C-alpha positions in Angstrom: 99.1 20.9 -13.3 97.8 20.3 -9.8 100.6 19.9 -7.5 100.9 16.4 -5.8 102.9 15.0 -3.2 104.6 11.4 -3.8 105.9 8.9 -1.1 107.3 5.6 -2.3 105.4 2.6 -1.0 106.0 -0.9 -2.5 102.6 -2.1 -1.4 101.1 -0.2 -4.5 103.4 -1.7 -7.1 101.7 -4.9 -8.0 98.2 -3.3 -7.6 98.8 -0.5 -10.0 101.0 -1.7 -12.4 98.7 -2.3 -15.4 100.8 -0.5 -18.2 98.5 2.4 -18.3 99.9 4.0 -15.1 103.6 3.6 -16.5 102.6 5.9 -19.6 100.5 8.3 -17.3 103.4 8.8 -15.0 105.9 9.2 -18.0 103.6 12.0 -19.2 103.6 13.5 -15.7 107.2 13.4 -14.9 107.9 16.6 -16.6 105.3 18.7 -14.6 106.0 17.1 -11.1 108.4 18.3 -8.5 111.3 16.1 -7.6 110.2 15.5 -4.1 107.0 14.0 -4.9 106.0 10.5 -4.1 105.4 8.3 -6.9 102.9 5.9 -5.4 100.7 8.6 -4.1 100.3 10.2 -7.7 99.0 7.5 -9.6 97.1 9.1 -12.1 95.1 6.3 -13.7 94.3 7.1 -17.2 90.7 5.3 -17.7 90.6 4.6 -14.0 88.3 1.8 -13.4 88.8 0.1 -16.7 87.6 -3.4 -16.5 89.7 -4.8 -19.3 87.0 -5.0 -21.8 84.8 -7.3 -19.6 81.5 -5.9 -19.1 79.9 -8.0 -16.1 76.2 -9.0 -16.3 73.9 -6.2 -15.0 72.3 -7.4 -11.5 68.5 -8.1 -11.6 66.7 -4.7 -11.0 65.3 -4.0 -7.4 61.9 -3.0 -6.6 62.7 0.3 -6.7 64.6 0.1 -10.0 61.5 -1.6 -11.4 59.4 1.2 -10.4 61.8 3.7 -11.7 61.8 2.0 -15.1 57.9 2.1 -15.3 58.0 5.9 -14.6 60.6 6.5 -17.3 58.7 4.5 -19.7 55.7 6.5 -18.8 57.5 9.6 -19.4 58.8 8.4 -22.7 55.3 7.7 -23.7 54.0 11.1 -22.3 56.5 12.8 -24.3 55.7 11.2 -27.6 51.9 11.6 -27.2 52.5 15.3 -26.4 54.9 16.4 -29.2 52.0 17.5 -31.5 50.3 19.4 -28.5 53.2 21.1 -26.7 56.2 23.0 -27.9 60.0 21.6 -28.0 61.0 24.0 -25.0 58.2 22.7 -22.8 59.2 19.1 -23.2 62.8 19.9 -23.4 63.6 19.2 -19.7 61.6 15.7 -19.9 63.7 15.0 -23.0 66.9 15.8 -21.0 65.8 13.5 -18.0 65.2 10.7 -20.3 68.5 10.9 -22.1 70.5 11.4 -19.0 68.7 8.5 -17.3 69.4 6.2 -20.4 73.0 7.4 -20.1 73.4 6.7 -16.5 71.6 3.2 -16.4 73.7 2.2 -19.3 77.0 2.5 -17.1 78.2 0.9 -14.1 75.4 0.1 -11.4 78.1 -0.8 -9.1 79.4 2.7 -8.6 78.3 5.8 -7.0 79.5 9.0 -8.2 79.4 11.8 -5.5 80.3 15.3 -5.9 81.9 17.5 -3.3 80.8 21.2 -4.0 81.2 24.3 -2.0 82.0 28.1 -2.2 85.3 29.6 -2.0 87.3 28.9 1.1 84.8 26.5 2.3 87.8 23.6 2.6 86.0 21.2 0.1 89.5 20.2 -1.3 90.7 19.6 2.0 87.8 17.4 2.8 88.3 15.8 -0.5 92.0 15.0 0.4 90.9 13.8 3.7 88.5 11.3 2.6 91.0 10.0 -0.2 93.8 9.7 2.3 96.0 11.4 0.1 97.2 14.8 -1.2 95.2 14.8 -4.6 93.5 18.3 -4.9 95.6 21.2 -4.5 94.8 23.4 -1.2 95.9 26.8 -0.4 95.2 30.5 0.1 95.2 31.3 -3.4 91.5 31.5 -4.8 90.2 29.8 -6.8 92.4 26.8 -6.1 90.5 24.2 -8.0 90.1 24.8 -11.7 88.6 21.8 -13.1 86.8 18.6 -11.4 89.2 16.2 -10.2 88.2 12.4 -9.6 89.1 9.7 -7.1 87.8 6.3 -7.8 88.1 3.4 -5.2 87.6 0.6 -7.6 87.9 -0.1 -11.3 85.1 0.2 -13.9 84.1 3.9 -13.4 85.7 5.0 -16.8 82.6 5.4 -18.4 81.2 7.4 -15.6 84.2 9.8 -15.7 84.0 10.0 -19.3 80.3 11.1 -19.0 81.5 13.7 -16.5 84.2 14.9 -19.0 87.1 14.3 -16.6 90.2 13.6 -18.5 92.5 10.9 -17.5 95.2 13.3 -16.0 92.7 14.3 -13.6 91.7 10.7 -12.3 93.2 9.6 -9.0 93.3 6.7 -6.9 93.1 6.7 -3.1 95.4 5.5 -0.3 95.5 1.9 0.3 94.2 2.1 4.0 92.4 -0.2 6.4 89.1 1.3 5.8 89.3 1.6 2.1 87.0 -1.4 1.6 84.3 0.6 3.1 84.2 2.9 0.1 84.5 0.4 -2.5 82.4 1.3 -5.5 82.6 5.4 -4.6 83.6 7.7 -7.1 84.5 11.2 -5.5 84.6 14.4 -7.5 86.1 17.6 -6.2 84.7 20.5 -8.0 85.5 24.2 -8.6 84.1 27.0 -6.4 80.5 27.5 -7.1 80.8 31.2 -6.5 84.1 31.6 -8.7 84.7 34.6 -10.4 85.8 32.5 -13.5 82.7 31.7 -15.5 84.2 28.4 -16.8 84.6 27.2 -13.2 80.8 27.6 -12.5 80.0 25.9 -15.7 82.1 22.9 -14.7 79.9 23.0 -11.5 76.6 23.4 -13.1 77.4 20.5 -15.7 78.8 18.1 -13.1 76.0 18.5 -10.5 73.4 17.8 -13.3 75.2 14.3 -13.8 76.3 12.9 -10.4 74.6 10.6 -8.2 74.8 12.7 -5.0 76.2 15.7 -3.7 78.3 16.7 -0.7 77.6 20.3 -0.1 80.5 21.8 2.1 79.9 25.2 4.1 81.9 27.0 6.5 80.8 29.0 9.8 81.3 32.4 7.7 79.4 31.5 4.5 76.8 28.7 5.3 73.9 31.2 4.8 75.3 32.6 1.4 72.5 33.6 -0.8 74.1 32.1 -4.0 74.3 28.8 -2.3 70.7 28.6 -1.2 69.0 30.4 -4.0 70.8 29.0 -6.8 71.6 25.4 -5.9 69.8 24.0 -2.8 66.6 25.4 -3.1 66.1 24.3 -6.9 67.5 20.9 -5.8 65.1 20.5 -2.7 63.6 17.4 -4.3 66.9 15.7 -4.3 67.3 15.7 -0.5 67.6 12.0 -0.3 71.1 12.3 -2.3 72.2 15.3 -0.3 74.9 15.7 2.3 75.2 19.0 4.0 78.6 19.3 5.8 79.5 22.3 8.2 83.4 22.3 7.9 85.9 24.0 10.0 84.0 23.5 13.3 87.3 23.5 15.1 87.2 27.4 14.6 83.8 27.3 16.7 84.2 27.6 20.5 82.1 25.7 22.9 78.5 25.1 22.0 78.7 27.5 18.9 79.2 24.6 16.5 75.8 23.2 17.5 74.0 26.6 17.3 75.5 26.9 13.7 74.3 23.4 12.7 70.6 24.3 14.2 70.9 27.4 12.1 71.9 25.7 9.1 69.1 23.1 9.4 66.6 26.1 10.0 67.9 27.5 6.4 67.5 24.2 4.8 63.9 23.6 6.2 63.3 27.1 4.7 64.6 25.8 1.2 62.2 23.0 1.4 64.9 20.4 2.0 63.7 17.5 4.0 66.2 16.4 6.9 67.0 12.8 7.2 66.6 12.6 10.9 64.7 10.0 13.1 65.0 7.4 10.2 63.1 9.7 7.9 64.4 10.3 4.4 66.1 13.3 3.6 69.2 15.3 3.7 72.3 14.4 6.0 73.5 17.3 8.1 76.8 16.9 10.2 79.6 19.2 11.4 83.3 18.3 11.0 86.7 19.6 10.5 88.7 18.4 7.3 91.8 19.9 8.8 91.8 18.1 12.2 90.1 15.1 11.1 87.0 15.7 13.5 83.9 14.0 12.0 85.5 13.1 9.0 85.3 9.3 10.1 81.7 9.8 10.6 81.3 11.3 7.1 83.5 8.2 5.5 81.0 5.8 7.0 78.0 7.3 6.0 79.4 7.6 2.4 80.5 4.0 2.6 76.9 2.9 3.7 75.5 5.2 1.1 77.8 3.7 -1.7 77.0 0.2 -0.5 73.3 0.6 -0.9 73.7 1.2 -4.7 70.7 3.1 -4.7 72.0 6.7 -5.4 71.6 6.5 -9.2 68.0 5.4 -9.0 67.1 7.9 -6.3 68.9 10.9 -8.3 67.0 9.9 -11.5 63.7 9.5 -9.6 64.3 13.1 -8.2 65.0 14.4 -11.7 61.7 12.7 -12.7 59.8 14.5 -9.8 61.2 17.7 -10.6 60.3 17.4 -14.4 56.9 16.2 -13.4 56.4 19.0 -11.2 56.9 21.6 -13.9 54.8 19.7 -16.1 51.9 19.4 -13.8 50.0 22.6 -15.2 50.1 21.2 -18.8 48.4 17.6 -17.9 46.5 18.1 -14.6 42.9 19.2 -15.0 42.0 20.6 -11.6 38.2 20.0 -11.0 37.5 18.6 -14.5 35.1 16.0 -14.2 36.5 13.6 -16.7 37.8 13.9 -20.1 34.7 13.1 -22.0 31.6 14.9 -23.6 28.7 14.8 -21.4 25.5 13.5 -22.6 23.8 16.7 -22.0 26.4 18.5 -24.4 25.9 15.6 -26.9 22.4 16.2 -27.1 22.2 19.9 -26.9 24.8 19.6 -29.9 22.4 17.4 -31.9 19.4 19.6 -31.1 21.4 22.5 -32.4 22.4 20.8 -35.7 18.7 19.7 -36.3 17.6 23.3 -35.6 20.2 24.3 -38.3 19.3 21.7 -41.0 15.5 22.4 -40.5 14.4 19.2 -39.3 11.2 20.6 -37.3 10.1 22.5 -40.3 10.9 19.3 -42.8 8.5 17.2 -40.3 5.8 19.8 -40.5 6.1 20.2 -44.2 5.9 16.2 -44.3 2.8 16.0 -42.3 1.0 19.0 -44.2 2.0 16.8 -47.5 0.3 13.8 -45.9 -2.8 15.4 -44.8 -2.9 17.3 -48.2 -2.7 14.0 -50.1 -5.6 12.7 -47.8 -7.5 15.8 -48.6 -7.0 15.3 -52.3 -8.0 11.6 -52.1 -10.9 11.8 -49.6 -12.5 15.4 -50.2 -15.6 16.4 -51.9 -15.1 17.0 -55.9 -16.7 20.4 -55.7 -14.4 21.7 -52.9 -11.4 20.3 -54.7 -12.4 22.1 -57.7 -12.9 25.2 -55.9 -9.4 24.9 -54.5 -7.8 24.5 -57.9 -9.5 27.5 -59.2 -8.3 29.3 -56.1 -4.8 28.1 -56.6 -5.0 29.4 -60.3 -6.0 32.9 -59.0 -3.5 33.3 -56.2 -0.3 33.9 -58.3 -2.1 36.6 -60.1 -3.7 38.3 -57.2 -0.4 38.0 -55.2 1.8 39.7 -58.0 -0.8 42.7 -58.0 -0.6 43.1 -54.3 3.1 43.1 -54.6 3.1 45.8 -57.2 0.8 48.0 -55.2 2.8 47.6 -52.0 5.9 48.5 -54.0 4.5 51.7 -55.5 3.2 52.9 -52.4 5.7 51.7 -50.0 3.1 50.8 -47.6 0.9 47.9 -46.7 -2.9 47.9 -47.3 -3.3 49.3 -43.7 -1.4 52.3 -44.5 1.4 51.7 -42.2 4.9 51.4 -43.5 6.2 47.8 -43.4 8.6 47.1 -40.6 11.9 46.0 -41.6 12.3 42.3 -41.2 15.0 41.2 -38.8 17.8 39.3 -40.3 17.5 35.6 -39.6 20.4 33.4 -38.3 21.8 31.6 -41.1 22.3 27.8 -40.9 26.1 28.5 -41.0 26.1 30.6 -37.9 23.8 27.8 -36.0 26.3 25.3 -36.9 29.4 27.6 -35.7 27.5 28.3 -32.5 26.8 24.6 -31.9 30.3 23.6 -32.6 31.6 26.3 -30.4 29.4 25.4 -27.6 30.3 21.7 -27.7 34.1 22.4 -27.9 34.0 24.5 -24.9 31.9 22.2 -23.0 34.4 19.3 -23.6 37.4 21.9 -23.1 36.1 23.0 -19.7 38.6 22.6 -17.0 41.2 20.9 -19.3 44.9 22.2 -19.4 45.2 25.2 -21.8 47.3 23.2 -24.4 44.6 20.3 -24.5 41.7 22.7 -24.4 43.0 24.6 -27.3 43.6 21.1 -29.1 40.0 20.2 -28.4 38.6 23.5 -29.9 40.9 23.4 -32.9 39.9 19.7 -33.6 36.1 20.7 -33.4 36.8 23.8 -35.7 38.5 21.7 -38.2 35.7 19.2 -38.3 32.8 21.8 -38.9 34.8 23.5 -41.8 32.5 21.8 -44.4 29.8 20.7 -42.4 27.0 23.5 -43.0 27.5 22.4 -46.7 26.9 18.6 -45.8 23.7 19.5 -43.9 22.4 21.5 -46.8 22.8 18.1 -48.9 21.1 16.3 -46.1 18.0 18.6 -45.9 17.6 18.1 -49.9 18.4 14.1 -49.9 16.7 13.2 -46.6 14.6 16.0 -45.3 12.5 16.1 -48.7 10.0 13.2 -48.8 10.2 11.5 -52.3 7.0 9.9 -53.9 3.5 9.8 -52.5 3.0 9.3 -48.8 1.8 5.9 -47.9 -1.8 5.4 -47.9 -3.7 3.7 -44.8 -6.2 0.8 -45.2 -9.1 3.1 -44.5 -8.4 5.4 -47.5 -10.2 3.1 -50.3 -13.4 2.8 -48.0 -13.3 6.7 -47.7 -12.7 7.2 -51.4 -15.7 4.8 -52.2 -18.0 6.7 -49.5 -16.8 10.0 -51.2 -17.9 8.6 -54.5 -20.8 7.4 -53.3 -22.1 10.6 -52.0 -21.0 12.4 -55.2 -23.3 9.9 -57.1 -26.2 10.2 -54.7 -25.9 14.1 -55.3 -25.8 13.8 -59.0 -28.7 11.2 -59.1 -30.9 13.3 -56.8 -30.2 16.3 -58.9 -30.9 14.6 -62.2 -34.1 13.1 -60.8 -35.2 16.7 -59.7 -34.2 18.3 -63.0 -36.3 15.4 -64.7 -39.2 16.3 -62.6 -38.9 19.8 -63.4 -38.6 19.1 -67.0 -41.8 17.0 -66.8 -39.8 13.9 -67.9 -40.4 12.2 -64.5 -43.5 12.1 -62.4 -43.4 14.7 -59.9 -42.3 13.9 -56.3 -39.8 16.3 -54.7 -39.3 14.6 -51.3 -37.3 11.7 -52.4 -34.7 13.5 -54.8 -34.3 16.4 -52.5 -33.4 13.8 -49.6 -30.8 12.3 -52.0 -29.4 15.6 -52.8 -29.3 16.7 -49.1 -27.7 13.2 -48.1 -25.1 13.8 -50.9 -24.7 17.2 -49.9 -24.4 16.7 -46.1 -22.5 13.3 -46.5 -19.7 14.4 -48.7 -18.3 16.9 -46.1 -19.0 14.6 -43.5 -16.9 11.9 -45.0 -14.3 14.7 -45.6 -14.3 15.7 -42.1 -14.2 12.3 -40.7 -11.1 11.5 -42.8 -9.3 14.8 -41.7 -9.9 13.5 -38.1 -8.6 9.9 -38.9 -5.8 11.6 -40.9 -4.3 13.5 -37.9 -2.5 10.4 -36.2 -0.9 9.1 -39.5 0.0 12.5 -40.7 1.9 13.5 -37.4 3.5 10.0 -37.3 4.6 10.6 -41.0 6.0 14.1 -40.2 7.6 12.8 -37.0 9.4 9.9 -39.0 10.6 12.6 -41.4 11.8 14.9 -38.8 13.5 11.7 -37.0 15.4 10.8 -40.2 16.6 14.2 -40.8 17.5 14.8 -37.2 19.5 11.4 -37.0 21.3 12.2 -40.4 22.3 15.6 -38.9 23.3 14.1 -35.8 25.4 11.4 -37.6 27.3 14.0 -39.7 28.0 16.1 -36.3 29.3 12.8 -34.5 31.5 12.0 -37.6 32.8 15.3 -38.2 33.0 16.8 -34.7 31.9 14.7 -31.8 34.1 11.7 -32.6 37.5 13.8 -33.3 36.7 15.5 -30.1 36.2 12.6 -28.2 39.4 10.9 -29.7 41.4 14.2 -28.5 39.9 13.6 -25.2 40.9 10.0 -25.1 44.5 11.2 -26.0 44.3 13.6 -23.0 43.0 10.9 -20.9 46.1 8.6 -21.9 48.6 11.2 -21.3 47.0 12.3 -17.9 47.3 8.3 -16.7 50.8 8.3 -18.1 51.5 11.6 -16.0 49.9 10.0 -13.0 52.6 7.2 -13.3 55.5 9.9 -13.9 54.4 12.0 -11.1 54.6 9.2 -8.4 52.0 6.5 -9.2 54.9 4.2 -8.2 56.7 6.5 -5.9 60.1 5.1 -4.6 60.5 4.3 -1.1 64.1 5.5 -0.6 64.5 5.8 3.1 68.1 5.2 4.2 68.4 2.1 6.3 
């Protein structure tokens, strides 16, 4: 039980007699010495109770609105990232959101300031000096303070102290002095030693420091450069400079200008820790020297704390600094340095579609359609004799090829006598598809933070799982032309011309045969000319048709290739490009939210 001195003073009776105090004092009488003063040990159970009346919250300031926007962005950022990042990565951001919600739900009229320091720094003495009453025990025994002790200058801070887990028996009131109004709204918390040998004491320090609105670090001339203080606390909290006070205590022990020299060296160490110093009107930590024992400089600190409390911006600054630290640690997960933009370039899209067209055989299908058109034109416009010969050759070809294959199998050689070289294994359509998907995924993920790059690659791979089979179906349904190719307008004329040439040949031949047989009068010139005209005219008509068929056949093949290419591209877009684009859009959203969280609406918290 903390030893407290008491001194009767009737001025406090009316102010403190709320029934709760009487019950608290009755519990404390058994543990307190007879010489203590009752008025100075008013341990307020539920200090700051507002009688059940919750005042309406004041309108948000510009800084408050900006902070709310950042918190909303952080909340959306966490929500959009849950399926992409593991829970441990987002744990700190979640803790910041939880603590911000908890603090913003409590009294905005109060500022909770913790006094922290190492063993023997005199923080409890400073705490008592600010309160104007012996609240926290001081002495040579170490550690002296075993648990956080709170002193509240006004009512309404019960919720804040409950959040700090400070029991009612450790909640105190300050002395009613002339300058007490200066600290209205202040809740001062004396912490155990941060370098205490007792683990529970250090746990109290770490827990409370994560929740208070501001911190007064008390150092002494002997241990102001202590590595534990700088490496474990000050350096990690460098971003919280605007809610930080660094007090060099016991300056009365330093002769002459030694205090200024120690303060300069302390500022140098803080600068090495990355802590901005609030000098020349700039925002940052406040550094000053004082002596809690003699009272030197305590009044200046009291004025600074009073001004700091009256601003009522410490909680906003604290939460903003926590958001800054969380954003800094998440930067590598959201910021793509050197990334041109979260989108698939037009070049990557074109190359991807070209690879799919190659995999589905669009070019070969176009050539096949062109050959089919020209073959159909040849059948319609070719000479009957040549078409008959081609039919005969087509009938002979299977038998001839089978014989050649048998001979090659028996001899193991080609007809040239050389062994047949091994055929190189062709790249399958599946491999082409996989290569195309891998290439476009790598292109889209280039420069992205690793979690999002991995998400893009996984999305592309999932979309390509059944794409080779889908492309095969397209090759059958779209790539193979159905029915006969369309006939141009000149085909009937060409067919009639070819028929006329054939009839001229037949008529001339019959005429000549009749003359030879003596049925007709002899006259070779005219039948020979007719036969020659038919013989020459038929191939000439066929050649003319083949020349005329090149353009339509090429266009027909290009149409077939284009249809198959478009079908393959549509399949690729639906299965790969659109899901990847959606993933990139999600990354764009989280990047925009991160920009707001990281300081798109950065607060201006310069102390006036």
